[in-house]
VOVO-337132 format. One line per 2 residues: number of its first residue (from 0); for each residue x, y, z of C-alpha. Coordinates in pm, 1 decimal. Layout:
// residues N
NUM = X:Y:Z; ... .
***
This chain:
// residues 70
0 = 0.0:0.0:0.0; 123.2:349.4:-81.5 .
2 = 65.3:654.8:131.3; 84.6:1019.1:26.2 .
4 = 109.1:1279.7:299.3; -5.4:1641.4:284.3 .
6 = 251.7:1915.1:330.1; 247.8:2294.5:295.6 .
8 = 483.0:2457.1:45.7; 706.6:2699.4:234.6 .
10 = 955.1:2796.3:-36.3; 991.0:2750.4:-410.7 .
12 = 1342.9:2660.1:-520.1; 1512.1:2623.3:-859.1 .
14 = 1478.6:2324.5:-1094.0; 1119.3:2226.5:-1004.2 .
16 = 1200.9:2186.2:-635.2; 1033.1:2327.7:-326.0 .
18 = 1063.3:2312.5:48.7; 753.1:2172.8:215.6 .
20 = 661.6:2135.1:583.1; 490.5:1839.4:745.1 .
22 = 448.4:1796.8:1118.1; 709.4:2063.7:1190.5 .
24 = 970.7:1910.0:962.2; 1098.6:2058.1:638.5 .
26 = 1170.8:1850.2:330.1; 1274.0:1915.1:-27.7 .
28 = 1019.5:1790.7:-279.0; 1008.3:1755.9:-656.6 .
30 = 739.5:1983.2:-806.0; 756.3:1877.2:-1171.0 .
32 = 406.1:1724.1:-1170.6; 217.5:1996.3:-981.7 .
34 = 178.3:2372.4:-1008.0; 164.6:2521.3:-660.6 .
36 = 258.5:2840.2:-479.7; 397.9:2912.7:-134.1 .
38 = 126.0:2835.0:120.5; -47.2:2572.3:-94.3 .
40 = -92.4:2216.4:31.3; 22.4:1925.1:-180.5 .
42 = 17.8:1549.1:-143.3; 370.3:1407.2:-138.0 .
44 = 464.9:1052.6:-229.9; 824.0:930.4:-255.9 .
46 = 957.9:1286.7:-247.1; 732.8:1413.0:-528.4 .
48 = 431.9:1640.4:-506.0; 159.2:1449.4:-688.9 .
50 = -147.9:1668.9:-634.8; -241.6:2009.4:-497.8 .
52 = -519.0:1990.8:-236.4; -726.8:2246.1:-51.0 .
54 = -653.5:2326.7:315.8; -975.0:2157.0:434.5 .
56 = -872.6:1827.4:274.5; -524.1:1860.7:425.4 .
58 = -681.5:1916.7:769.3; -900.8:1608.3:724.8 .
60 = -598.3:1395.9:633.8; -397.8:1533.2:928.2 .
62 = -684.6:1437.0:1159.6; -705.1:1083.8:1017.8 .
64 = -328.0:1039.1:1053.8; -349.1:1165.9:1413.4 .
66 = -624.6:913.1:1488.8; -410.7:636.0:1339.6 .
68 = -117.4:741.8:1552.8; 103.4:825.0:1256.3 .
***
C-alpha cells in the first residue's frame, strides 16, 4: 500500500524543487508534476508532489493520521 502525505509549500526553489513542511519538519520535494505556490498544500509521495489539495482536505488527512497514531 502506498501513502501520500499532505505538506504545505514553504519555499519555491530552482529546478522544479520546493521546500515543504509536514508535522514541523521541512523537506525538499520535486514539483515537476504539480503547479503550486507558497502556502499551498500538496500530497507528497516518494519525495514528489503528486497533487495540490485544498486546506480543508489537508486538515481532514492530518486528523485521520493523528487518529491512526502516525
